[in-house]
C-alpha atoms as a printed R data frame, in Angstrom:
    type eleno elety resid chain resno       x       y      z
1   ATOM     1    CA   MET     A     1 138.784  15.566 55.679
2   ATOM     2    CA   ARG     A     2 136.579  13.767 57.748
3   ATOM     3    CA   ARG     A     3 137.883  15.765 60.751
4   ATOM     4    CA   TYR     A     4 137.423  19.099 59.217
5   ATOM     5    CA   LEU     A     5 133.649  18.047 58.136
6   ATOM     6    CA   ASP     A     6 132.882  16.791 61.527
7   ATOM     7    CA   THR     A     7 134.306  19.954 63.139
8   ATOM     8    CA   ALA     A     8 132.189  21.945 60.520
9   ATOM     9    CA   ARG     A     9 128.683  20.074 61.646
10  ATOM    10    CA   ARG     A    10 129.445  20.772 65.273
11  ATOM    11    CA   TYR     A    11 130.257  24.500 64.837
12  ATOM    12    CA   TRP     A    12 127.722  24.779 61.827
13  ATOM    13    CA   LEU     A    13 125.724  27.532 63.970
14  ATOM    14    CA   PHE     A    14 128.553  29.691 64.584
15  ATOM    15    CA   ILE     A    15 129.397  29.303 60.418
16  ATOM    16    CA   GLY     A    16 126.007  30.485 59.716
17  ATOM    17    CA   ILE     A    17 126.097  33.251 62.161
18  ATOM    18    CA   VAL     A    18 129.518  34.317 60.980
19  ATOM    19    CA   LEU     A    19 127.979  34.079 57.133
20  ATOM    20    CA   VAL     A    20 125.341  35.929 57.641
21  ATOM    21    CA   LEU     A    21 127.184  38.527 59.351
22  ATOM    22    CA   THR     A    22 129.192  38.644 56.134
23  ATOM    23    CA   TRP     A    23 126.893  38.246 53.700
24  ATOM    24    CA   ILE     A    24 124.413  40.069 54.556
25  ATOM    25    CA   PRO     A    25 125.298  43.566 55.083
26  ATOM    26    CA   GLY     A    26 128.210  43.069 51.539
27  ATOM    27    CA   LEU     A    27 124.955  42.159 49.606
28  ATOM    28    CA   ALA     A    28 123.277  45.048 51.027
29  ATOM    29    CA   LEU     A    29 126.086  47.062 50.327
30  ATOM    30    CA   ALA     A    30 126.092  45.893 46.622
31  ATOM    31    CA   TYR     A    31 122.696  46.286 46.073
32  ATOM    32    CA   ILE     A    32 122.956  50.092 47.122
33  ATOM    33    CA   GLU     A    33 125.680  51.088 45.061
34  ATOM    34    CA   TYR     A    34 124.034  49.173 41.747
35  ATOM    35    CA   THR     A    35 120.890  51.088 42.651
36  ATOM    36    CA   THR     A    36 122.566  54.653 43.497
37  ATOM    37    CA   SER     A    37 124.658  54.783 40.268
38  ATOM    38    CA   TYR     A    38 124.038  56.984 37.443
39  ATOM    39    CA   GLU     A    39 126.940  56.794 34.738
40  ATOM    40    CA   VAL     A    40 126.881  59.475 32.444
41  ATOM    41    CA   ASP     A    41 129.463  59.966 29.103
42  ATOM    42    CA   ALA     A    42 130.565  62.385 26.848
43  ATOM    43    CA   THR     A    43 132.032  60.770 23.398
44  ATOM    44    CA   ILE     A    44 135.065  63.591 21.984
45  ATOM    45    CA   TRP     A    45 136.575  63.523 19.204
46  ATOM    46    CA   THR     A    46 140.434  64.936 18.668
47  ATOM    47    CA   GLN     A    47 143.058  65.442 16.334
48  ATOM    48    CA   ARG     A    48 146.831  66.494 16.004
49  ATOM    49    CA   THR     A    49 148.492  67.202 12.509
50  ATOM    50    CA   SER     A    50 152.142  66.824 14.260
51  ATOM    51    CA   GLN     A    51 153.024  63.355 15.018
52  ATOM    52    CA   GLN     A    52 154.370  62.929 18.752
53  ATOM    53    CA   PHE     A    53 155.993  59.687 20.806
54  ATOM    54    CA   ALA     A    54 155.473  58.591 24.176
55  ATOM    55    CA   PRO     A    55 157.658  56.591 26.272
56  ATOM    56    CA   ILE     A    56 156.736  53.057 26.704
57  ATOM    57    CA   SER     A    57 158.263  52.989 30.411
58  ATOM    58    CA   PRO     A    58 158.975  55.568 32.742
59  ATOM    59    CA   GLN     A    59 162.263  53.542 33.785
60  ATOM    60    CA   ASP     A    60 163.381  53.468 30.122
61  ATOM    61    CA   PRO     A    61 162.324  57.007 28.536
62  ATOM    62    CA   GLY     A    62 164.377  55.661 25.251
63  ATOM    63    CA   LEU     A    63 162.155  53.300 24.438
64  ATOM    64    CA   THR     A    64 159.185  55.197 22.574
65  ATOM    65    CA   THR     A    65 155.994  54.584 20.600
66  ATOM    66    CA   PHE     A    66 153.689  56.424 18.587
67  ATOM    67    CA   ALA     A    67 150.808  58.103 20.624
68  ATOM    68    CA   THR     A    68 147.699  58.436 18.732
69  ATOM    69    CA   PRO     A    69 145.711  61.787 19.147
70  ATOM    70    CA   ALA     A    70 142.898  60.081 21.804
71  ATOM    71    CA   SER     A    71 145.772  58.455 23.448
72  ATOM    72    CA   GLU     A    72 147.812  61.672 24.516
73  ATOM    73    CA   GLN     A    73 144.416  63.726 24.933
74  ATOM    74    CA   ALA     A    74 143.287  61.126 27.087
75  ATOM    75    CA   GLY     A    75 146.641  60.871 29.214
76  ATOM    76    CA   VAL     A    76 146.567  64.078 29.981
77  ATOM    77    CA   LEU     A    77 142.638  64.611 31.527
78  ATOM    78    CA   LYS     A    78 143.761  61.451 33.549
79  ATOM    79    CA   GLN     A    79 146.846  63.063 34.943
80  ATOM    80    CA   LEU     A    80 144.518  66.423 35.732
81  ATOM    81    CA   LEU     A    81 141.894  64.268 37.341
82  ATOM    82    CA   VAL     A    82 144.091  63.053 39.963
83  ATOM    83    CA   THR     A    83 145.469  66.523 41.370
84  ATOM    84    CA   ARG     A    84 143.578  68.146 44.021
85  ATOM    85    CA   THR     A    85 144.014  71.768 42.028
86  ATOM    86    CA   PHE     A    86 141.786  70.906 39.118
87  ATOM    87    CA   LEU     A    87 139.551  69.039 40.760
88  ATOM    88    CA   ARG     A    88 138.846  71.846 43.416
89  ATOM    89    CA   SER     A    89 138.243  73.761 39.955
90  ATOM    90    CA   VAL     A    90 135.495  71.006 38.831
91  ATOM    91    CA   VAL     A    91 133.839  71.216 42.008
92  ATOM    92    CA   GLU     A    92 133.496  75.027 41.915
93  ATOM    93    CA   ARG     A    93 131.467  75.115 38.742
94  ATOM    94    CA   THR     A    94 129.025  72.146 40.160
95  ATOM    95    CA   ASP     A    95 126.503  72.067 43.001
96  ATOM    96    CA   LEU     A    96 128.823  69.696 44.806
97  ATOM    97    CA   ARG     A    97 130.611  71.020 48.107
98  ATOM    98    CA   VAL     A    98 133.719  70.458 49.606
99  ATOM    99    CA   PRO     A    99 133.856  69.157 53.176
100 ATOM   100    CA   GLU     A   100 135.840  71.936 55.232
101 ATOM   101    CA   ALA     A   101 137.645  69.415 57.458
102 ATOM   102    CA   PRO     A   102 141.183  68.300 56.073
103 ATOM   103    CA   SER     A   103 140.952  64.671 56.271
104 ATOM   104    CA   ASP     A   104 137.431  64.686 54.965
105 ATOM   105    CA   GLU     A   105 138.610  66.646 52.314
106 ATOM   106    CA   GLN     A   106 141.337  64.255 51.411
107 ATOM   107    CA   LYS     A   107 138.561  61.615 51.343
108 ATOM   108    CA   PHE     A   108 136.237  63.660 49.409
109 ATOM   109    CA   PHE     A   109 138.609  63.900 46.309
110 ATOM   110    CA   ASP     A   110 139.559  60.164 46.524
111 ATOM   111    CA   GLU     A   111 136.284  59.509 46.161
112 ATOM   112    CA   PHE     A   112 135.738  62.076 43.790
113 ATOM   113    CA   SER     A   113 138.630  61.301 41.004
114 ATOM   114    CA   LYS     A   114 137.813  57.174 41.475
115 ATOM   115    CA   ARG     A   115 134.152  57.774 39.712
116 ATOM   116    CA   PHE     A   116 135.910  58.868 36.631
117 ATOM   117    CA   ARG     A   117 136.506  56.961 33.729
118 ATOM   118    CA   ILE     A   118 138.192  57.712 30.350
119 ATOM   119    CA   ASP     A   119 137.885  55.002 27.480
120 ATOM   120    CA   ILE     A   120 139.772  55.138 24.387
121 ATOM   121    CA   LEU     A   121 137.702  54.425 21.583
122 ATOM   122    CA   GLY     A   122 139.823  55.004 18.251
123 ATOM   123    CA   THR     A   123 142.491  56.646 17.063
124 ATOM   124    CA   ASN     A   124 140.883  59.515 17.270
125 ATOM   125    CA   LEU     A   125 138.014  59.053 19.721
126 ATOM   126    CA   PHE     A   126 137.842  58.480 23.436
127 ATOM   127    CA   LYS     A   127 135.030  58.795 26.094
128 ATOM   128    CA   LEU     A   128 135.026  60.653 29.785
129 ATOM   129    CA   ALA     A   129 132.472  58.391 31.965
130 ATOM   130    CA   TYR     A   130 131.228  59.676 35.228
131 ATOM   131    CA   ARG     A   131 129.459  57.937 37.975
132 ATOM   132    CA   ALA     A   132 127.266  60.026 40.214
133 ATOM   133    CA   ARG     A   133 124.700  59.063 43.127
134 ATOM   134    CA   ASP     A   134 121.751  60.861 41.376
135 ATOM   135    CA   PRO     A   135 121.188  61.476 37.582
136 ATOM   136    CA   HIS     A   136 121.310  65.277 37.768
137 ATOM   137    CA   THR     A   137 125.095  65.364 39.056
138 ATOM   138    CA   GLY     A   138 126.774  63.310 36.465
139 ATOM   139    CA   PRO     A   139 125.811  65.251 33.487
140 ATOM   140    CA   GLU     A   140 126.936  68.512 35.404
141 ATOM   141    CA   VAL     A   141 129.963  67.192 36.335
142 ATOM   142    CA   VAL     A   142 131.061  66.113 32.803
143 ATOM   143    CA   LEU     A   143 130.530  69.454 31.450
144 ATOM   144    CA   ALA     A   144 132.265  70.651 34.295
145 ATOM   145    CA   VAL     A   145 135.447  68.922 33.680
146 ATOM   146    CA   LEU     A   146 135.460  69.880 29.734
147 ATOM   147    CA   ALA     A   147 135.078  73.554 30.504
148 ATOM   148    CA   GLN     A   148 138.163  73.871 32.788
149 ATOM   149    CA   ARG     A   149 140.419  71.397 30.901
150 ATOM   150    CA   GLN     A   150 139.631  74.123 28.114
151 ATOM   151    CA   GLU     A   151 140.067  76.620 30.727
152 ATOM   152    CA   HIS     A   152 143.428  75.549 32.178
153 ATOM   153    CA   LEU     A   153 144.232  74.850 28.585
154 ATOM   154    CA   ALA     A   154 144.036  78.607 27.661
155 ATOM   155    CA   ALA     A   155 145.468  79.448 30.962
156 ATOM   156    CA   SER     A   156 148.653  77.694 30.866
157 ATOM   157    CA   ARG     A   157 148.870  79.105 26.715
158 ATOM   158    CA   ALA     A   158 148.323  82.481 28.145
159 ATOM   159    CA   ALA     A   159 151.184  81.732 30.780
160 ATOM   160    CA   THR     A   160 153.443  80.222 28.399
161 ATOM   161    CA   ASN     A   161 153.039  83.384 25.971
162 ATOM   162    CA   ASP     A   162 153.555  85.993 28.938
163 ATOM   163    CA   ALA     A   163 156.578  84.838 29.676
164 ATOM   164    CA   ALA     A   164 157.689  84.451 26.249
165 ATOM   165    CA   ALA     A   165 156.815  88.024 25.414
166 ATOM   166    CA   SER     A   166 158.593  88.819 28.745
167 ATOM   167    CA   PHE     A   167 161.673  87.254 27.548
168 ATOM   168    CA   TYR     A   168 161.260  88.563 24.119
169 ATOM   169    CA   ARG     A   169 161.104  92.595 25.271
170 ATOM   170    CA   SER     A   170 163.983  92.054 27.760
171 ATOM   171    CA   GLU     A   171 165.806  90.500 24.627
172 ATOM   172    CA   LEU     A   172 164.594  93.640 22.767
173 ATOM   173    CA   ALA     A   173 165.593  96.113 25.124
174 ATOM   174    CA   LEU     A   174 169.130  94.466 25.264
175 ATOM   175    CA   ALA     A   175 169.367  94.541 21.384
176 ATOM   176    CA   GLN     A   176 168.130  97.845 21.446
177 ATOM   177    CA   SER     A   177 170.944  98.960 23.310
178 ATOM   178    CA   ARG     A   178 173.698  97.026 21.647
179 ATOM   179    CA   ALA     A   179 172.325  98.566 18.286
180 ATOM   180    CA   VAL     A   180 172.859 101.730 19.787
181 ATOM   181    CA   ASP     A   181 176.180 101.097 20.776
182 ATOM   182    CA   ALA     A   182 177.393  99.697 17.548
183 ATOM   183    CA   GLN     A   183 175.989 103.067 15.956
184 ATOM   184    CA   ARG     A   184 177.567 104.962 18.377
185 ATOM   185    CA   ALA     A   185 181.219 103.156 17.770
186 ATOM   186    CA   LEU     A   186 180.691 103.401 14.088
187 ATOM   187    CA   ASP     A   187 179.847 107.170 14.301
188 ATOM   188    CA   ALA     A   188 182.873 107.826 16.582
189 ATOM   189    CA   PHE     A   189 185.347 106.278 14.662
190 ATOM   190    CA   ASP     A   190 183.940 108.054 11.125
191 ATOM   191    CA   GLN     A   191 184.759 110.915 12.989
192 ATOM   192    CA   GLU     A   192 188.011 110.044 14.210
193 ATOM   193    CA   HIS     A   193 188.976 109.378 10.845
194 ATOM   194    CA   ARG     A   194 187.335 111.681  8.865
195 ATOM   195    CA   PRO     A   195 189.751 112.531  5.648
196 ATOM   196    CA   PRO     A   196 190.915 115.814  4.769
197 ATOM   197    CA   LEU     A   197 189.214 118.185  2.405
198 ATOM   198    CA   LEU     A   198 189.091 117.111 -1.290
199 ATOM   199    CA   PRO     A   199 187.667 118.302 -4.644
200 ATOM   200    CA   VAL     A   200 183.832 116.803 -5.708
201 ATOM   201    CA   GLY     A   201 184.417 113.328 -6.534
202 ATOM   202    CA   TRP     A   202 187.495 112.686 -4.457
203 ATOM   203    CA   PHE     A   203 188.291 110.638 -1.576
204 ATOM   204    CA   ALA     A   204 190.994 109.637  0.737
205 ATOM   205    CA   PRO     A   205 191.101 105.778  1.001
206 ATOM   206    CA   LEU     A   206 191.733 104.480  5.013
207 ATOM   207    CA   PRO     A   207 194.433 102.315  5.719
208 ATOM   208    CA   PRO     A   208 194.138  98.716  5.181
209 ATOM   209    CA   ALA     A   209 193.940  98.629  9.217
210 ATOM   210    CA   ASP     A   210 191.514 101.228  9.739
211 ATOM   211    CA   ASP     A   211 189.226  99.952  6.571
212 ATOM   212    CA   TYR     A   212 189.287  96.551  8.361
213 ATOM   213    CA   GLN     A   213 187.908  97.689 11.764
214 ATOM   214    CA   GLN     A   214 184.954  99.877  9.959
215 ATOM   215    CA   HIS     A   215 184.084  96.955  7.823
216 ATOM   216    CA   GLN     A   216 183.891  95.179 11.676
217 ATOM   217    CA   LEU     A   217 181.798  97.752 13.126
218 ATOM   218    CA   ARG     A   218 179.422  97.827 10.253
219 ATOM   219    CA   LEU     A   219 178.939  94.532 10.227
220 ATOM   220    CA   ALA     A   220 178.555  94.954 14.117
221 ATOM   221    CA   LEU     A   221 175.807  97.439 13.379
222 ATOM   222    CA   GLU     A   222 173.698  95.268 10.924
223 ATOM   223    CA   ASP     A   223 173.837  92.312 12.899
224 ATOM   224    CA   ALA     A   224 172.120  94.322 16.090
225 ATOM   225    CA   LYS     A   225 169.734  95.944 14.045
226 ATOM   226    CA   SER     A   226 168.872  92.302 12.098
227 ATOM   227    CA   ARG     A   227 168.319  90.926 15.712
228 ATOM   228    CA   LEU     A   228 166.200  93.656 16.863
229 ATOM   229    CA   SER     A   229 163.716  93.644 13.518
230 ATOM   230    CA   ASP     A   230 163.621  89.740 14.762
231 ATOM   231    CA   LEU     A   231 162.930  90.267 18.213
232 ATOM   232    CA   ARG     A   232 160.104  92.725 16.936
233 ATOM   233    CA   ALA     A   233 158.434  90.083 14.786
234 ATOM   234    CA   ARG     A   234 158.175  87.567 17.389
235 ATOM   235    CA   ILE     A   235 157.017  89.810 19.752
236 ATOM   236    CA   ASP     A   236 153.849  90.683 17.534
237 ATOM   237    CA   GLN     A   237 153.547  86.771 16.179
238 ATOM   238    CA   SER     A   238 153.465  86.081 20.302
239 ATOM   239    CA   ASP     A   239 150.435  88.702 20.649
240 ATOM   240    CA   VAL     A   240 148.171  86.444 17.621
241 ATOM   241    CA   LEU     A   241 149.710  83.315 19.015
242 ATOM   242    CA   PRO     A   242 146.925  82.709 21.816
243 ATOM   243    CA   GLY     A   243 143.992  83.288 19.235
244 ATOM   244    CA   ILE     A   244 145.210  80.899 16.768
245 ATOM   245    CA   LEU     A   245 146.005  78.214 19.289
246 ATOM   246    CA   GLN     A   246 142.441  78.660 20.766
247 ATOM   247    CA   THR     A   247 140.743  78.328 17.432
248 ATOM   248    CA   ALA     A   248 143.112  75.314 16.749
249 ATOM   249    CA   ASP     A   249 142.659  73.735 19.641
250 ATOM   250    CA   SER     A   250 138.386  74.268 19.334
251 ATOM   251    CA   LEU     A   251 138.743  71.839 15.872
252 ATOM   252    CA   ASP     A   252 141.306  69.386 17.220
253 ATOM   253    CA   PHE     A   253 139.050  68.949 20.734
254 ATOM   254    CA   GLN     A   254 135.212  68.695 19.891
255 ATOM   255    CA   VAL     A   255 132.770  67.159 22.141
256 ATOM   256    CA   LEU     A   256 130.469  65.188 19.555
257 ATOM   257    CA   ASP     A   257 128.041  63.407 21.973
258 ATOM   258    CA   LYS     A   258 127.486  65.263 25.372
259 ATOM   259    CA   PRO     A   259 126.194  63.706 28.257
260 ATOM   260    CA   LEU     A   260 122.551  63.159 28.687
261 ATOM   261    CA   ASP     A   261 120.337  63.086 31.864
262 ATOM   262    CA   ASP     A   262 119.495  59.360 32.524
263 ATOM   263    CA   PRO     A   263 116.786  58.513 35.249
264 ATOM   264    CA   LYS     A   264 117.606  54.649 35.228
265 ATOM   265    CA   PRO     A   265 120.518  53.480 37.102
266 ATOM   266    CA   SER     A   266 123.665  52.367 35.125
267 ATOM   267    CA   GLY     A   267 127.499  52.112 35.552
268 ATOM   268    CA   GLY     A   268 126.773  50.003 39.006
269 ATOM   269    CA   THR     A   269 127.323  46.765 38.270
270 ATOM   270    CA   LYS     A   270 131.084  46.205 38.125
271 ATOM   271    CA   PRO     A   271 131.532  48.160 41.842
272 ATOM   272    CA   ALA     A   272 128.322  46.191 42.864
273 ATOM   273    CA   ALA     A   273 129.970  42.602 41.842
274 ATOM   274    CA   THR     A   274 133.277  43.986 43.188
275 ATOM   275    CA   ILE     A   275 131.520  44.587 47.035
276 ATOM   276    CA   ALA     A   276 129.462  41.169 46.757
277 ATOM   277    CA   GLY     A   277 132.559  39.155 45.693
278 ATOM   278    CA   SER     A   278 134.660  40.960 48.775
279 ATOM   279    CA   ALA     A   279 131.903  40.076 50.915
280 ATOM   280    CA   VAL     A   280 131.627  36.305 50.232
281 ATOM   281    CA   LEU     A   281 135.017  35.754 50.181
282 ATOM   282    CA   ALA     A   282 135.536  37.470 53.258
283 ATOM   283    CA   GLY     A   283 132.436  35.331 55.098
284 ATOM   284    CA   LEU     A   284 134.138  32.470 53.620
285 ATOM   285    CA   ALA     A   285 137.550  33.102 54.612
286 ATOM   286    CA   LEU     A   286 136.202  33.836 58.204
287 ATOM   287    CA   ALA     A   287 134.339  30.209 58.127
288 ATOM   288    CA   ILE     A   288 137.423  28.188 56.799
289 ATOM   289    CA   ALA     A   289 139.307  29.821 59.656
290 ATOM   290    CA   LEU     A   290 136.886  28.616 62.373
291 ATOM   291    CA   VAL     A   291 136.839  25.609 60.956
292 ATOM   292    CA   LEU     A   292 140.800  25.041 60.968
293 ATOM   293    CA   GLY     A   293 140.666  26.522 64.646
294 ATOM   294    CA   GLY     A   294 138.491  24.019 65.671
295 ATOM   295    CA   THR     A   295 139.551  21.143 64.458
296 ATOM   296    CA   LEU     A   296 143.282  22.116 65.497
297 ATOM   297    CA   LEU     A   297 141.668  22.253 69.346
298 ATOM   298    CA   ALA     A   298 139.959  19.196 69.273
299 ATOM   299    CA   ALA     A   299 143.074  17.509 68.033
300 ATOM   300    CA   ARG     A   300 144.668  18.472 71.001
301 ATOM   301    CA   VAL     A   301 141.996  16.476 73.458
302 ATOM   302    CA   GLY     A   302 141.080  13.291 72.028
303 ATOM   303    CA   PRO     A   303 137.741  11.083 71.864
304 ATOM   304    CA   GLU     A   304 136.968   8.009 73.618
305 ATOM   305    CA   PRO     A   305 138.427   5.653 70.561
306 ATOM   306    CA   GLU     A   306 141.896   7.200 71.023
307 ATOM   307    CA   ILE     A   307 142.143   6.331 74.403
308 ATOM   308    CA   ALA     A   308 140.535   3.291 73.662
309 ATOM   309    CA   HIS     A   309 144.194   1.183 73.695
310 ATOM   310    CA   LEU     A   310 144.625   2.346 77.675
311 ATOM   311    CA   VAL     A   311 142.030  -0.414 78.579
312 ATOM   312    CA   PRO     A   312 142.651  -3.208 80.220
313 ATOM   313    CA   ALA     A   313 145.053  -0.927 82.437
314 ATOM   314    CA   THR     A   314 145.035  -0.666 86.557
315 ATOM   315    CA   VAL     A   315 143.695   2.404 87.799
316 ATOM   316    CA   PHE     A   316 146.159   5.519 87.398
317 ATOM   317    CA   ALA     A   317 144.355   8.130 88.674
318 ATOM   318    CA   THR     A   318 141.318   8.855 90.838
319 ATOM   319    CA   MET     A   319 138.384  11.140 90.266
320 ATOM   320    CA   PRO     A   320 135.009  11.841 91.992
321 ATOM   321    CA   GLU     A   321 132.330   9.129 90.935
322 ATOM   322    CA   VAL     A   322 129.930  11.114 88.785
323 ATOM   323    CA   ALA     A   323 126.683  10.178 87.356
324 ATOM   324    CA   HIS     A   324 126.607   9.486 83.387
325 ATOM   325    CA   ALA     A   325 124.432   7.915 81.000
326 ATOM   326    CA   LYS     A   326 126.255   6.332 77.882
327 ATOM   327    CA   THR     A   327 128.912   7.891 76.095
328 ATOM   328    CA   ARG     A   328 128.412   8.645 72.469
329 ATOM   329    CA   ARG     A   329 131.840   7.585 70.410
330 ATOM   330    CA   GLY     A   330 133.396  10.960 70.111
331 ATOM   331    CA   GLY     A   331 132.631  12.591 72.936
332 ATOM   332    CA   GLU     A   332 133.983  15.023 75.359
333 ATOM   333    CA   LEU     A   333 137.476  13.262 77.256
334 ATOM   334    CA   ARG     A   334 135.677  13.705 80.899
335 ATOM   335    CA   ALA     A   335 132.923  11.468 80.030
336 ATOM   336    CA   ALA     A   336 134.903   9.102 78.184
337 ATOM   337    CA   LEU     A   337 137.252   8.645 81.338
338 ATOM   338    CA   SER     A   338 134.603   8.194 83.421
339 ATOM   339    CA   SER     A   339 133.290   5.537 81.792
340 ATOM   340    CA   LEU     A   340 136.529   3.888 81.772
341 ATOM   341    CA   VAL     A   341 137.722   3.860 85.089
342 ATOM   342    CA   PHE     A   342 134.212   3.332 86.650
343 ATOM   343    CA   ALA     A   343 133.383   0.166 84.363
344 ATOM   344    CA   PRO     A   344 133.967  -3.651 85.275
345 ATOM   345    CA   VAL     A   345 137.059  -5.299 84.844
346 ATOM   346    CA   PRO     A   346 136.671  -8.025 82.148
347 ATOM   347    CA   ALA     A   347 136.490 -11.009 84.289
348 ATOM   348    CA   GLN     A   348 133.779  -9.294 86.221
349 ATOM   349    CA   ARG     A   349 131.995  -8.549 83.155
350 ATOM   350    CA   ALA     A   350 132.343 -12.600 82.536
351 ATOM   351    CA   SER     A   351 130.916 -13.446 85.834
352 ATOM   352    CA   THR     A   352 128.046 -11.073 85.418
353 ATOM   353    CA   GLN     A   353 127.019 -12.248 82.292
354 ATOM   354    CA   ARG     A   354 126.970 -16.035 83.410
């Protein structure tokens, strides 16, 4: 541990520079993020009469749990807020502009999507929040999201209704054709098996086989007419269903608290803390790496105490004599070797002292 402390003292200037270059920009960005964040939210009440179930895990759809109205509506809105088509429609309703370059456009939508937050407050209550750069864009974006959600829902229901109506019309044409064919088959059978002229009130019964065939033809005609009536009723219902669903949705999805303009910064504490914490950790990591690297490098070149065991010894190398002052403990290798090589031997040192 002492070696690392010595290395930190030796390279304190470089460590300070690294910490300054990482902490000051990080703290500045955190301050800018905190002072330029304006979060607004809208509280939404939703309810549903039918019970639905949602899967617990995508890997096992068989495991389901009861989905509350708030969690269901919040989940649908979260999925819409990650699609570029929906976000583009939201941006078109506001004063924001989408960059023209494809790479910049992708970054814009990624950043735009990350600024939304949805919190479930209860069984029927959830909150939609948006963190803007100015106090006026937030309410505009939140209202645009809610309006686009209504329009998207109406468009999807209209598309579903049109598809159902088109299917019912094709089935109606087929049912009409079958009814006409059944009527023609019955008329042709009656024409072929017309009984001879008899007095009034008299009739000639058909043979059992012909009577059975006539009964089957009449049943086919009745079934075709019943199918025709059912399809006409469904087409009539599909024409009035969108209006009923729109009225029901207005009751099931109500904005209780609309977003308000707030001139004071809010909602930037968590992002600012994340930026500042990342900068502090990055600076500490670089400083620790510098200390570890310096310690490992110094371990390869030993100081004077580590080579003191070579004394006394015969001169094993020659080197130019250099003028040097008294070396400090833990000095460089060159100074330590010079002092040991050119220092007097113990006998000469004793005679000198005498």
